[in-house]
N, C-alpha and C positions, 0 to 999 in steps of 0.2 A: 475629562473629554476622552472616549477610545481613539486609539490608535489605528489607523485607518488601512495599515497591510495586512491583507489576508493571511490569516495563521490557519492551521488547522491541527485538529485532535482525534485520535482514531478509541476508541470507546468500543463498548457492545451496543447493541443497539436499545438495551433501556437504560443507557449511560453508565455502565461499571465503568472501571478502568479495563484496557486490556492489557498493556504492556510493562505491567507493576504499579508500583501504587497502590492506594486504597481510595474507596468512597465510589459516590457515584454525582455525575455531574447532572445539574435541573438540566433539562431538555426544552428545546426550543417549542414554540405551541403556535402553531400555523405560520404567520409572519412574525410574532414576538418572540425577542431572543429570548434564554434561559438567564438566568439570574447570575447575576455575578458571586464568581466563587473568589475566596481570597483569603492568602496566607501571611504569615506571618514571620518572620526571623529572616536573617541572610539567604538568599539566591545560591544555590548550589545544584550544580546537574547534577542527577540522579540521587538527590539526598534531598534537599528543601526546595517548595517552590512549583508553581503549576507550569509542565510540562508540554509544550507544542510544537509543531515543528512548520517551517517555509516549505514552499511550494516545493524547491528541491533536495527537502530532502523526504517530503511525504513517502515514496516509494519504499524506502526504509522502516516505514515502520507500519504498514499496512495491515489490516483487522476487520473484522466483520462490520462497522460501522466507520463512516469519514464524516466527521464535522468541519464544517467553516465558524472561526471563532475569530474572536479580537481579546487585545489586552487593553489594560489600562495602565500605564504609568512606568515602571521597569522592567527592566528586558536584560537577560548577559544572554550572550549568543556562546552555544556548547558547539560540540561538531558538527552534531548531527539534530540537533533541536535548538528551541530557545526554551527557557525558563525565566515565567513573568510571575508577579505579585498576583496582580487581579486581572481573573478572564470570566470569559463568559461563550458559550455555544451560541453561533447565530442562524444557524438551520444545519439539517441534516442533508448531505449530499444524496440524494434518492438513485442520482447515476449510479453508483457503487453497489452493486446487491451481488449475490452468485452468480450469477449470470455472468456479469460484466468483470467480476475478480476473474472468474475462470477463462475468459476471451482473453482479459491480458494476460495472465500467465499462458498461456496458450501462444503470444505474439511473441512474451519474453522469451518461452523458450526455442522459438523457432529460431528468433534473431540469435541466438546464442549458437544454435545449431548451423546456421548459416556464417556465422563470425569463428567459429570454430573449424570450420573446411575452409574457410579462408586463410587462416591463422597457419592452420596445421598442410595445408594442401591433401588432405584425406577425405575422403568421401564418406560423407552422413550415412549410419547405419540407418537403412531402412525400418527399423524396428522403432526409431525415435522419431521419424518424420511419421509414423503411423499414432504412435502416441499424441503426437499434438493432435494430428488430425481427428482421434476419438476424443481430444479433450473437446477438442471445438463442435463434433456431434452432442456429446453430453449436454453443453451450455444452450444446445440447440434443443434439447428432449428429444434427441434421434437414437438414442443406446441405450443402455442400460447400466446400473452401475459394476454389474459382472463385465462386461466387455471392458468399459474403461478401466477397471482394475488388471483386465488382463494384457491389456495396450501400456500400460503402464509398468506392470512388471515385467514386459520384454525391453522397456525402453530404461529402464532402472539395469536392466543387464547390459546392455549397449552401451549406457552411460560412464561405466567404472573403466571404460578403457577410452573415453574423450577429454580432452584437455580443457576443462567448463571454466578453472579458474581465468584464462586470459581472458576468455570471451565475454565470459560476468563483471569486468573490473570495465572492458572497452562498451558495454552496455549501458552503463549507467546515466546519462546525460538523453540519452534514447528513451529509455526506460520512462524517465519521469515528462516527455515532451507524450510517449504514447498514452499512458496516466489517466494526464489532462484532456486526451482527446474523448476519454470514455470519461471523465468526471465530468466534462464540457457539454455530453450529451449526442458527442461524435462518434464516428467509428472510422 
């Protein structure tokens, strides 16, 4: 019997591995889950086993497509993932797409800018704020790729002087909540 805890697998849209490993996972069809995948041998993170992640770890593994998955049997917890012997994909989270990925990235960047300003006491460079606005506008289809690239280049120049590390560390729990607001179909 399958475990009821919802786990996640990040793959390409066609089921190919995205963060290493080899192979293709059988994709769900309609409301029918994909076929079970199973491995032999000792379960060892990053060496052998089927790697899935829990809700709080998904932000570290984002990629083109996110699937809900379930496992059956043995599970080994690692730092930012779980390793299982047997698993299958339940459904693709269609709420994760290019648009929501861009909006989520803009949300994270905006929060990092606010946190950096709060931590360092320095005013946020307007080029960085403009890049976040441009990313949102691009996600909405309101600006071109060239306009987005120009805003990104300006923000990159501004970011070289910013204290990103402290802000990034503080953002982890917030990012998980924000990601799941998109995945749950909310904004």
